[in-house]
C-alpha positions in Angstrom: 14.7 44.5 -26.5 16.1 44.2 -23.4 12.5 43.3 -21.9 11.9 40.9 -24.0 15.1 38.6 -23.6 14.7 39.0 -19.7 10.7 37.4 -20.1 12.8 34.5 -22.4 15.6 33.8 -19.4 12.8 34.4 -16.6 10.7 31.8 -18.4 13.8 28.8 -19.3 15.0 29.5 -15.6 11.4 28.8 -14.2 10.9 25.9 -16.6 14.6 24.2 -15.7 14.2 24.5 -12.1 10.4 22.7 -11.7 10.7 18.7 -10.4 8.6 16.2 -12.2 7.4 16.1 -8.1 5.9 19.5 -8.9 3.6 18.6 -11.7 -0.3 18.9 -11.0 -1.8 15.3 -10.4 2.0 13.5 -10.4 2.0 13.1 -7.0 -1.2 10.8 -7.5 0.5 8.6 -9.8 3.9 8.8 -7.9 2.0 6.9 -5.1 0.4 4.6 -7.3 3.2 3.5 -8.8 5.1 3.0 -5.7 2.3 0.7 -4.0 1.7 -1.4 -7.3 5.5 -2.0 -7.2 4.9 -3.5 -2.9 2.7 -7.0 -2.6 -0.3 -6.9 -0.5 -0.4 -7.8 2.5 -2.1 -11.6 2.9 -0.2 -13.0 -0.3 2.0 -16.2 0.3 5.1 -15.9 1.2 7.6 -17.3 -1.4 5.0 -17.0 -4.2 5.3 -14.9 -7.4 2.9 -12.1 -5.7 5.6 -11.5 -2.5 7.6 -9.9 -4.3 8.5 -5.8 -3.6 9.5 -4.4 -6.9 10.9 -1.1 -5.5 13.8 -3.1 -3.9 14.0 -6.8 -6.3 13.6 -9.1 -3.1 10.9 -10.9 -2.0 8.3 -8.6 0.4 7.9 -11.2 3.3 12.0 -10.4 3.6 12.3 -6.4 2.6 13.8 -5.1 5.6 14.2 -1.8 3.8 10.0 -1.3 3.4 9.5 -3.2 6.4 12.5 -2.8 9.2 10.8 -4.6 12.0 12.6 -7.9 9.9 15.7 -6.4 10.8 16.0 -8.2 14.4 15.1 -11.4 13.0 17.6 -11.4 10.5 20.6 -10.2 13.0 19.2 -13.2 15.2 19.7 -15.4 12.1 23.9 -13.7 11.7 22.5 -12.5 8.1 23.2 -9.2 8.4 25.5 -6.7 6.4 26.3 -4.1 8.8 28.3 -1.7 6.4 25.3 -1.8 3.9 22.3 -2.1 6.2 20.5 -4.7 4.5 20.9 -8.6 5.2 23.9 -10.8 3.8 21.8 -12.8 1.8 20.3 -9.9 -0.6 23.4 -7.6 -0.3 24.7 -7.3 -3.8 27.6 -4.6 -3.1 29.3 -7.5 -0.9 28.3 -10.4 -3.0 28.0 -9.0 -6.4 27.6 -12.6 -8.1 24.5 -13.0 -6.0 21.5 -13.2 -8.3 18.2 -12.8 -6.1 15.3 -13.7 -8.5 11.3 -13.7 -8.5 9.4 -16.7 -8.7 7.9 -17.9 -11.4 4.0 -16.8 -12.3 2.1 -19.6 -11.8 0.0 -20.5 -15.2 -3.6 -20.4 -15.7 -3.5 -17.3 -13.6 
């Protein structure tokens, strides 16, 4: 009887300690979902397709995905040092700020 409880406890611990990414085939699905959250490189800036779904800003202005954009924001004094992103995108400093995705073109 003791071995049975030991087995139940061991199985329970192994199930409880597994991470969602540990499942076979799950890594590819997560990578595909992440890439779907980002705009393709050839989209028109400011368009519906120019959207970073991961960070909720236009992809062409997403400094978290493209750190090379940071110097341009800093040069125009549009930078929040405290939170490490453009002030124009900082909802922590500007709680009323609403960044909305442009509308999807009709007929497309």
